[in-house]
N, C-alpha and C positions, 0 to 999 in steps of 0.2 A: 693525405699522401696520394698525389695524383699520378706519380710516375709508376708505370708498369714495371720498370726495371727495379725500383726500390721495393715494390710489393713482392716481386718474385724473389729478389735477393734476401730481404729480411725474413720472409716466410720460410724459405728453404734453410737459411742459417739458423733461425730459431728452432726449427724442427730437428735439424741435424745436431745442433749443439745440445738440445735436451736429450736426444737419443744417446749421444756420446757420454754425457754426464751420468745419465741413468744407467747405462751399460756398465760404466766403471763402478758406480756406487753399488749396484746389485752384485757385480762380480766380487768386489772386495767384501761386501757384507755377507755373501754366501761362502766365502773362503775363510775358514778359521785360521788364526795365526798360530805359530808354534807355541807362543806363550799360553794362549787359551787352551790349546790341546794338552800342554804339560800340566796346567793348573787343573783341568778337568780330571786328569789322571791322578793328581795328588789330593783332590778335595776329600775323597772318602777316607784316605789315610790320615790326613790332618784332622778331620772331624772325629774319627775313632780315637785318636790319641788325645784330643781335647776333651772328649767325653770321659775317657778313662782317668785323665789327670784331675778333672773337676770332681768326679765321684770319689777319687782317692784323697785329694788334698784340698778340695774346696775352691773358693773363688780366688784366693791368693795364689795358689799353685797355677790356676788357669790363667790369671793375669801374667804370671811369669812366663808361661809357655807361649802365649800369644805374642808377648814382647820379643821372645827369642825368634819366633817365626817372622815377625816384622823386621828385626835387625838382620837376620840371615838371608831371608828371601825377598825382602822389601815388599812384603804383602801386609796389608792392613785387614785384620780379620776380627769378627765379632761372633760369639757363640750365643745362640738363643735357645731357651728351653720353653716349649709350649707358647712360643711367640713373644716371650719376655727376655730382654737382654740380661745376661749374667754379669755385665760390666757396669751396671748402674745407669745413672742418668747422663753420663758423659758421652754416650754414643751419638754420632751424627745422625740427623733425621733420615738421610737417604738409606742408611743401613736398615732402619726400622721399616721404611717403605718397601725395601726389597724383601724383608722377612715377611711382611704382611701381604706381599704380592701386588703392591701398589706401583711398583717400578719394575720395568722389564730388565731382565739380565742380559749379559753379553752373549749367551748361547742362543738367543732368539734374534730374528731378523731385525725387528724394530729396536731392540736393545743395542745392536751394533751401530745404529745410526746416531746414538747419543754421544757427542764428542766430549762431554764433561765427566760422566760417571759410567765407568765400565765395571760392572759388578758380576760376580758369580756366586751361586749358592748351591748347597747340597744338604740333604736332611736324612735322618735315620731315627729309629726307635731304640732308645737306650735300654740297658738291663733293668732299670727301675720302672720301665713302662712309659716314660716321658718321651716327647718328640723333641729332638735336638736338631738345630739348623745352623750351619756355618755359612756366614756371608763374608765374601772376600772382595776387596776393592783392588783392581789392578794398579800397578805403580803409575804415577803421573808420567805422561808422555809416552805410555806404552799401550794406548787404547787400540782396540781392534780395528777401528776405522780411520781415525785421524792421526794416529801416531806414526812413527817411522815406518812401521809395517802396514800402515793403512793406505788411504787414498793418496796417490802422488799428485800433489798440487800442480807442479810444473807440467806433469803429463796431461792434466785436464786443460791447462792453459794452452799448451801446444795443440791438443786435439781440437779445442774450440777455434783457435786461430786458423788451423789448417782447414777445418770445415768451412770457415768464413771465406777463405781464398777460393776454395772449390766452388762454393755457392756463388761467389761473385762472378767467376768466369762462366759458370753455367747460366746464370741470369743474363749475362752479357750475350752469350751465344743464343739464348732463346729470344731475346728482345731486339737483337741487331736487325733481323729482317723487318720487324715492325717499325723500327726507327728509319730504315731506308725507305720503307713503304710510305711513311708519313712525309718524309722530305719530298719524295716524288709526287705525292698527292698535293702538297702545297705548291709545287712548281706547276702542276697541271691546272690547279685552280687559279693560279695567277696568269694563265694564258700560254704557258710554255707547253705546247702539245707534243714536243719531242721528249718530254720527261719520261724516264723509265727507271725502274728499280734496278734492273740488271742482275748480274750474278749468274752462277751456274744452276741449271735446273736438272733435277733427277726425275726420270719418268715415274719412279716409285717414291718420290720425296714425301715428307711429312705435310701436315695441313698448312703450315706457314709457307713452305716452298710452293705449294700449289696455289695459295693465295697470291703470292708475289707473281707467279707465272700468269695467273688469271688477270691480275691488275695490268701487267705489261701488254697482254693481248687486248684488254679493254682499251687501254690508252692508245695502242696502235690503231685499233678500229675507229676510235673517236677522231684521231688525227686524219685518217683517210676520209672519213665522212665530212669533217669540217673543210678539209682541203678540196674535196670534190664539190662541196657547196660553194666555196669561194670561187673555184674555177668556173662553176656554172653561172654564178652571178656576173663574173667578168665576161664570160663568153656572150651571155645574153645582152649585157650592156653594150659590148662591142658590136654585136650583130644588129642591134637596134639603132645604132648611131647613123649608119649609112642610109636606111630608109627614111629616117627623120630628116637627114640633110637633104635628100631628094624631095621630101615632102615640103620642106621650107622653100626650095627653089620653085616647085610647082605652085605653091601658094602665092608667091610673088607674081608669077606669070598669070595666075588666075585673077589677081587683083587688077592687073593691067587690062585684061580682056573682059572684065565683068563690070556692069554698070552699078550705080549706087544702090539699087535694090538688092544686090547680092553681097554687099560689103558686110552686113551683120553676120551672115553665115560664115564668110571668110574670117571674120574676127574671132568667131567661136572656134573655128578650126585652128587658128593661130594660137588661141589661148590653150586649147587642149594639147597642141603640139609643144608649147613651151612647158606645160606641166609634165608631159611625157619626158621631155629633155631633162627637167629637174629630177624626175624620178630616176632616170638612168644615172644621173650624177650621184644621187644619194645611194643607189645600189652599188655603184663603183666604190664610194667611200666606205659603205658597210663592209664590202668584200675586203677592202684594204685593211680596215680595222680588225676584222676577224682573223687576218693572217698573222696578227701578233705585233708585239712592240718592235720587232725587227724592221717593220715597214715605216717606222717614224724617221723623219729627217730632222733631227734635233739641232737647235741652234739657240743662242741667247735671245730671249724675248722679254721685253719690258711689258709686262701684262697690263700695267695701269694705262699705258698708251693705247694698247689694243682695245681695252674696255672703253676708253673715251671715244675712240674711232667708231666702234660699234654703236655706242650710244648716239653719236651725231647722225649716223646713217639711219638708225631706227627712228630718231626724232623727226627727221625729214619725211620719212615715209608715213609716220603716224599722223601727220597733219591732215591727211585725207580722211581720217576718222575722227577728227577733232579731239585727239588725245595728245599727251605729251610724254616725254621720256626725260626723267631727271637722274643725273648721275653724280655720285659722291665718291671721290677717290681720297682715301686717308693716308696711304703709304705707297712707297715704291715697292713694286712687286716683280723682282727679277726671277725668271724661271728658265730652265732649259727644256725646250720642247719644239714640237712641230707647229710653226706659226699658223699655217693654213688650217690645221686641225683644231687648234685652240680657238681660232677665230670662228670656225664653223660651230664648235661646241657652245661657245658663249652666245653667238649670234642666234642660234636656233632657240635658245631659251628666251632671249629678249624678243625675238619676232613672235614667238608663241604668246608672250605676255601682252605685246601690243595688239595681237589679234583678238584676244579675249577680254581685255580690260574694258570697262564701260566707257561709253563716249563722255567726254568732258573730264575724264580722270587722267592720272599720270602713272606711268610705270616707274617704279623706284629701282635704281641700280646702286649698290653700295659695295665697294671693294676696299679691303683692308688686310693688314697682316696680323695673324694670330699665332700664338706660341703654345704648343702642347709638349711639355717636357723640354727636350733639347731640339725639337723639330719645329720649324716655322712653316706655316702654310699661307697661301693666298686664299682669302675667304671672300667669295663673291656671292652676293644676295640679289635676287631679282624677284620683285613682288608686283602683283597687279591687283586690280579691283574687280576682277571678273567673278564668274559664278563658282570658281573653285572646282575641286574634284572630289568625288565620294571617297571616303576613307579606304574602302576596299580596293580602289583603283589607283591609289597613289604610287604603289610600286610597279604597277603594270604599264604606266604611261611611258616607261623607259624601254619597253620591249618593242622590237621592230614590227611595224604595220599595226600596232594597237592604237585605236582611237576610241575615246569615250563616246557614249551615245549621242551627246549634244554636238559632237564634231564629226558625225558620219558623213555629212555633206562635204563633198570635195571642195566646194567653194569656201568653206570655213575651216575644215579640219585637216587639210593637206592629206598626205598619204601615210602618216604615222611613222616616219623615219627620222624626223628631226631630233627628238629627244633621245631616240635610240643611238644616234650618232654622238650626241652629247655624252651619254653615259659611257659608251665604249671609249671615246676619245679621252675623257677625264680619267677613266680607269687605267688606260695605257700610259698615262703620265703619272701614275702612282697616286692619284687622288680619288675622290668620291663625290657623288651627287645625290641629293635627296630632296623630296618635295613634301610640303605640308600645307595645310589650310590655315589661313589667318583667322583669328577670332572675329575680326570685323568684316570678313568676307574677302575672297580672293585667294590666289595661290602664291606660295613662297617657295622658290627653288634656291637651294644653297649648294655651292660648289667649293670643294677644298682641292687645292693644287699645291703640292710641295714646292717651296721656294728653293732656289739655288743659292748657296753661300757666295758672297761677293768674290772670295778668293778663287772659287771654281770658275766663276764667270770670267774673271780676268785671264785665267789659264786658257779658257776656251777662245777668248778673243785674240790672245797673243798669236797663235798659229795663223789665224785668219789675216791679221794685220801683216804678219811676216810674208805670207804668200802673196798678198796684194802688193807689197813693196818690191817683191822679186819680179 
């Protein structure tokens, strides 16, 4: 039972129901009925008469007397002398058990709880010195506990049902803040930084109210920090663009005025300037992705065409390292997404693979459609024959500015933003990405991107076509 609501509801209901039933049982068991009270008052009188009749007329007169008592008062009685029945062997066994003290009588607490045999007994010492005991069984249906004057069955049912309703609303009241907190946490984890639990807060509220208030304060602070970081990256990127543009102009002027002996230095300056420009572009992309899914410009995209286009570009560039790029497309992969971001996400993985695969080997790209339950995903695999990544760093390679030890050199490892852009872009499209090492060596990166049903794609394309015709 994983639900906190069910745990609280069933626990409270069980406890309250047990308390209600026990309270009713104890109350009824401790309250003598009018019949028992009357019988207790008559026991001694009936016993005295029975002993006198037995001593005067014997067993036959005693049988006749007890028969009159049964017919007139509907009481079944047996007289015992020194523990032996005076009625012979026809006495039911429970009368004998009561006479010997093996069964509790109705004037005791436990005896009242027996719904089948409600018994009373009284004893005296006769004139002849023997001990006489009269055992009486109450009429059927008139027991102290479960008869008409006993436990009200309908009352117990109503009490248990009422307690269940009370416990249900109490459990709902106690768990509703937790449910709202969970929904807000899920939204926050999915990238919606504006998620709040909401509701009214009391300065002296309970622990749950304080937890909800603290969560909203935490979410607000996180949103401020992330927005501040995003603004900082945007501002830095914007401020660096202008000096880089001026640097490019100055570089071209320097090329015209410098002889051949200075060209190598200018080439190095140009290379570093281009890398700085790429870094600024990556920072801008990261800032855009961190602002959430609202920054996406979604449109219908045929992912299989995009993958083939990326593979062709990567194969052309890979020729410089004597490597190849092989692409296998098995299905049509229609998605709704930001084409530029999807291209950047897949291209970063492919470029990373072509950078690290061994010379003379090929980077394998495979794209197909897979189905999980009622959901269809585009499944893209990119594998290389490079050195791979240590198991402890497989998850870290998708973090911004993280580069493994073998890639610390800028000439080979980049700046550590490519795979971070891939992870965030895929996540904002509702998908996931993971990396693993191949048994034969090399790195395998798998990307899942939810496919868009064809009906939805047609609905998306229709307004575009209509606006174009107008």
